[in-house]
mmCIF file of the C-alpha atoms, coordinates in Angstrom:
data_MODEL
# 
_entry.id   MODEL 
# 
loop_
_atom_site.group_PDB 
_atom_site.id 
_atom_site.type_symbol 
_atom_site.label_atom_id 
_atom_site.label_alt_id 
_atom_site.label_comp_id 
_atom_site.label_asym_id 
_atom_site.label_entity_id 
_atom_site.label_seq_id 
_atom_site.pdbx_PDB_ins_code 
_atom_site.Cartn_x 
_atom_site.Cartn_y 
_atom_site.Cartn_z 
_atom_site.occupancy 
_atom_site.B_iso_or_equiv 
_atom_site.pdbx_formal_charge 
_atom_site.auth_seq_id 
_atom_site.auth_comp_id 
_atom_site.auth_asym_id 
_atom_site.auth_atom_id 
_atom_site.pdbx_PDB_model_num 
ATOM 1  C CA . MET A 1 1  ? 0.099  0.073   -0.094 1.00 0.00 ? 1  MET A CA 1 
ATOM 2  C CA . ILE A 1 2  ? 1.579  3.295   -1.074 1.00 0.00 ? 2  ILE A CA 1 
ATOM 3  C CA . GLN A 1 3  ? 0.426  6.462   0.655  1.00 0.00 ? 3  GLN A CA 1 
ATOM 4  C CA . VAL A 1 4  ? 0.499  9.606   -1.645 1.00 0.00 ? 4  VAL A CA 1 
ATOM 5  C CA . THR A 1 5  ? 0.371  12.860  -0.612 1.00 0.00 ? 5  THR A CA 1 
ATOM 6  C CA . ARG A 1 6  ? 0.651  15.830  -2.357 1.00 0.00 ? 6  ARG A CA 1 
ATOM 7  C CA . LYS A 1 7  ? 1.753  19.252  -1.586 1.00 0.00 ? 7  LYS A CA 1 
ATOM 8  C CA . ASP A 1 8  ? -0.560 22.303  -1.694 1.00 0.00 ? 8  ASP A CA 1 
ATOM 9  C CA . GLU A 1 9  ? 0.614  25.500  -3.201 1.00 0.00 ? 9  GLU A CA 1 
ATOM 10 C CA . ARG A 1 10 ? 1.255  27.432  0.156  1.00 0.00 ? 10 ARG A CA 1 
ATOM 11 C CA . GLU A 1 11 ? 1.727  24.512  2.219  1.00 0.00 ? 11 GLU A CA 1 
ATOM 12 C CA . ALA A 1 12 ? 4.657  24.430  4.542  1.00 0.00 ? 12 ALA A CA 1 
ATOM 13 C CA . SER A 1 13 ? 6.980  21.197  4.344  1.00 0.00 ? 13 SER A CA 1 
ATOM 14 C CA . GLU A 1 14 ? 6.212  20.347  8.110  1.00 0.00 ? 14 GLU A CA 1 
ATOM 15 C CA . ASN A 1 15 ? 2.691  20.557  7.497  1.00 0.00 ? 15 ASN A CA 1 
ATOM 16 C CA . LEU A 1 16 ? 2.994  18.066  4.699  1.00 0.00 ? 16 LEU A CA 1 
ATOM 17 C CA . ILE A 1 17 ? 5.031  15.701  6.706  1.00 0.00 ? 17 ILE A CA 1 
ATOM 18 C CA . ARG A 1 18 ? 2.626  15.746  9.408  1.00 0.00 ? 18 ARG A CA 1 
ATOM 19 C CA . ARG A 1 19 ? -0.300 14.963  7.194  1.00 0.00 ? 19 ARG A CA 1 
ATOM 20 C CA . PHE A 1 20 ? 1.686  12.122  5.668  1.00 0.00 ? 20 PHE A CA 1 
ATOM 21 C CA . ASN A 1 21 ? 2.599  10.483  9.070  1.00 0.00 ? 21 ASN A CA 1 
ATOM 22 C CA . ARG A 1 22 ? -1.192 10.991  9.963  1.00 0.00 ? 22 ARG A CA 1 
ATOM 23 C CA . LYS A 1 23 ? -1.882 9.090   6.925  1.00 0.00 ? 23 LYS A CA 1 
ATOM 24 C CA . VAL A 1 24 ? 0.475  6.189   7.527  1.00 0.00 ? 24 VAL A CA 1 
ATOM 25 C CA . MET A 1 25 ? -0.608 5.683   11.307 1.00 0.00 ? 25 MET A CA 1 
ATOM 26 C CA . GLN A 1 26 ? -4.235 5.677   10.350 1.00 0.00 ? 26 GLN A CA 1 
ATOM 27 C CA . SER A 1 27 ? -3.720 2.800   7.606  1.00 0.00 ? 27 SER A CA 1 
ATOM 28 C CA . GLY A 1 28 ? -1.913 0.515   9.962  1.00 0.00 ? 28 GLY A CA 1 
ATOM 29 C CA . ILE A 1 29 ? 0.927  -0.128  7.791  1.00 0.00 ? 29 ILE A CA 1 
ATOM 30 C CA . LEU A 1 30 ? 3.583  0.582   10.495 1.00 0.00 ? 30 LEU A CA 1 
ATOM 31 C CA . ALA A 1 31 ? 1.671  -1.999  12.762 1.00 0.00 ? 31 ALA A CA 1 
ATOM 32 C CA . THR A 1 32 ? 1.474  -4.848  10.466 1.00 0.00 ? 32 THR A CA 1 
ATOM 33 C CA . VAL A 1 33 ? 5.071  -4.402  9.592  1.00 0.00 ? 33 VAL A CA 1 
ATOM 34 C CA . LYS A 1 34 ? 6.156  -4.533  13.030 1.00 0.00 ? 34 LYS A CA 1 
ATOM 35 C CA . ALA A 1 35 ? 3.902  -7.517  13.743 1.00 0.00 ? 35 ALA A CA 1 
ATOM 36 C CA . GLU A 1 36 ? 5.353  -9.317  10.868 1.00 0.00 ? 36 GLU A CA 1 
ATOM 37 C CA . GLN A 1 37 ? 8.923  -8.720  11.968 1.00 0.00 ? 37 GLN A CA 1 
ATOM 38 C CA . ARG A 1 38 ? 8.295  -10.609 15.081 1.00 0.00 ? 38 ARG A CA 1 
ATOM 39 C CA . PHE A 1 39 ? 7.381  -14.037 13.992 1.00 0.00 ? 39 PHE A CA 1 
ATOM 40 C CA . VAL A 1 40 ? 6.713  -16.377 16.838 1.00 0.00 ? 40 VAL A CA 1 
ATOM 41 C CA . LYS A 1 41 ? 6.248  -19.916 16.458 1.00 0.00 ? 41 LYS A CA 1 
ATOM 42 C CA . PRO A 1 42 ? 2.665  -21.181 17.050 1.00 0.00 ? 42 PRO A CA 1 
ATOM 43 C CA . ILE A 1 43 ? 2.268  -22.869 20.563 1.00 0.00 ? 43 ILE A CA 1 
ATOM 44 C CA . SER A 1 44 ? -0.548 -24.603 22.264 1.00 0.00 ? 44 SER A CA 1 
ATOM 45 C CA . LYS A 1 45 ? -2.858 -22.794 24.460 1.00 0.00 ? 45 LYS A CA 1 
ATOM 46 C CA . ILE A 1 46 ? -1.618 -24.759 27.492 1.00 0.00 ? 46 ILE A CA 1 
ATOM 47 C CA . GLU A 1 47 ? 1.879  -23.670 27.043 1.00 0.00 ? 47 GLU A CA 1 
ATOM 48 C CA . ARG A 1 48 ? 0.689  -20.039 26.775 1.00 0.00 ? 48 ARG A CA 1 
ATOM 49 C CA . ARG A 1 49 ? -1.057 -20.268 29.929 1.00 0.00 ? 49 ARG A CA 1 
ATOM 50 C CA . LYS A 1 50 ? 1.512  -21.619 31.932 1.00 0.00 ? 50 LYS A CA 1 
ATOM 51 C CA . LYS A 1 51 ? 3.891  -18.893 30.362 1.00 0.00 ? 51 LYS A CA 1 
ATOM 52 C CA . ALA A 1 52 ? 1.463  -16.278 31.248 1.00 0.00 ? 52 ALA A CA 1 
ATOM 53 C CA . ILE A 1 53 ? 1.019  -17.710 34.780 1.00 0.00 ? 53 ILE A CA 1 
ATOM 54 C CA . ILE A 1 54 ? 4.824  -17.662 35.239 1.00 0.00 ? 54 ILE A CA 1 
ATOM 55 C CA . ARG A 1 55 ? 5.084  -13.957 33.996 1.00 0.00 ? 55 ARG A CA 1 
ATOM 56 C CA . ASN A 1 56 ? 2.205  -12.689 36.498 1.00 0.00 ? 56 ASN A CA 1 
ATOM 57 C CA . GLU A 1 57 ? 3.975  -14.538 39.318 1.00 0.00 ? 57 GLU A CA 1 
ATOM 58 C CA . ARG A 1 58 ? 7.319  -12.893 38.448 1.00 0.00 ? 58 ARG A CA 1 
ATOM 59 C CA . LYS A 1 59 ? 5.796  -9.391  38.025 1.00 0.00 ? 59 LYS A CA 1 
ATOM 60 C CA . ASN A 1 60 ? 3.784  -9.914  41.331 1.00 0.00 ? 60 ASN A CA 1 
ATOM 61 C CA . ASP A 1 61 ? 6.796  -10.989 43.144 1.00 0.00 ? 61 ASP A CA 1 
ATOM 62 C CA . LYS A 1 62 ? 8.853  -7.855  41.656 1.00 0.00 ? 62 LYS A CA 1 
ATOM 63 C CA . MET A 1 63 ? 5.886  -5.426  42.940 1.00 0.00 ? 63 MET A CA 1 
ATOM 64 C CA . LYS A 1 64 ? 6.037  -7.270  46.403 1.00 0.00 ? 64 LYS A CA 1 
ATOM 65 C CA . ARG A 1 65 ? 9.805  -6.384  46.541 1.00 0.00 ? 65 ARG A CA 1 
ATOM 66 C CA . ILE A 1 66 ? 9.424  -3.206  45.294 1.00 0.00 ? 66 ILE A CA 1 
ATOM 67 C CA . ARG A 1 67 ? 6.915  -2.192  48.078 1.00 0.00 ? 67 ARG A CA 1 
ATOM 68 C CA . LEU A 1 68 ? 8.851  -3.633  50.505 1.00 0.00 ? 68 LEU A CA 1 
ATOM 69 C CA . GLY A 1 69 ? 11.878 -1.913  49.453 1.00 0.00 ? 69 GLY A CA 1 
ATOM 70 C CA . VAL A 1 70 ? 14.018 -4.846  49.001 1.00 0.00 ? 70 VAL A CA 1 
ATOM 71 C CA . ARG A 1 71 ? 15.795 -5.120  45.577 1.00 0.00 ? 71 ARG A CA 1 
# 
């Protein structure tokens, strides 16, 4: 998908760049490209849940240590 932005006669370059950036962000091109860069092998639901549980436990443990003032 190509984004075409034409400059008006009395339009400043900054405005043209801002308009172009807005069009690109709204089209979602960057989001799809970034998502495709990080390919993740498909894993089962059970494995995903296990990893999420471990992640949450580590996060909670870290927050608990921060609250106690222990690093």
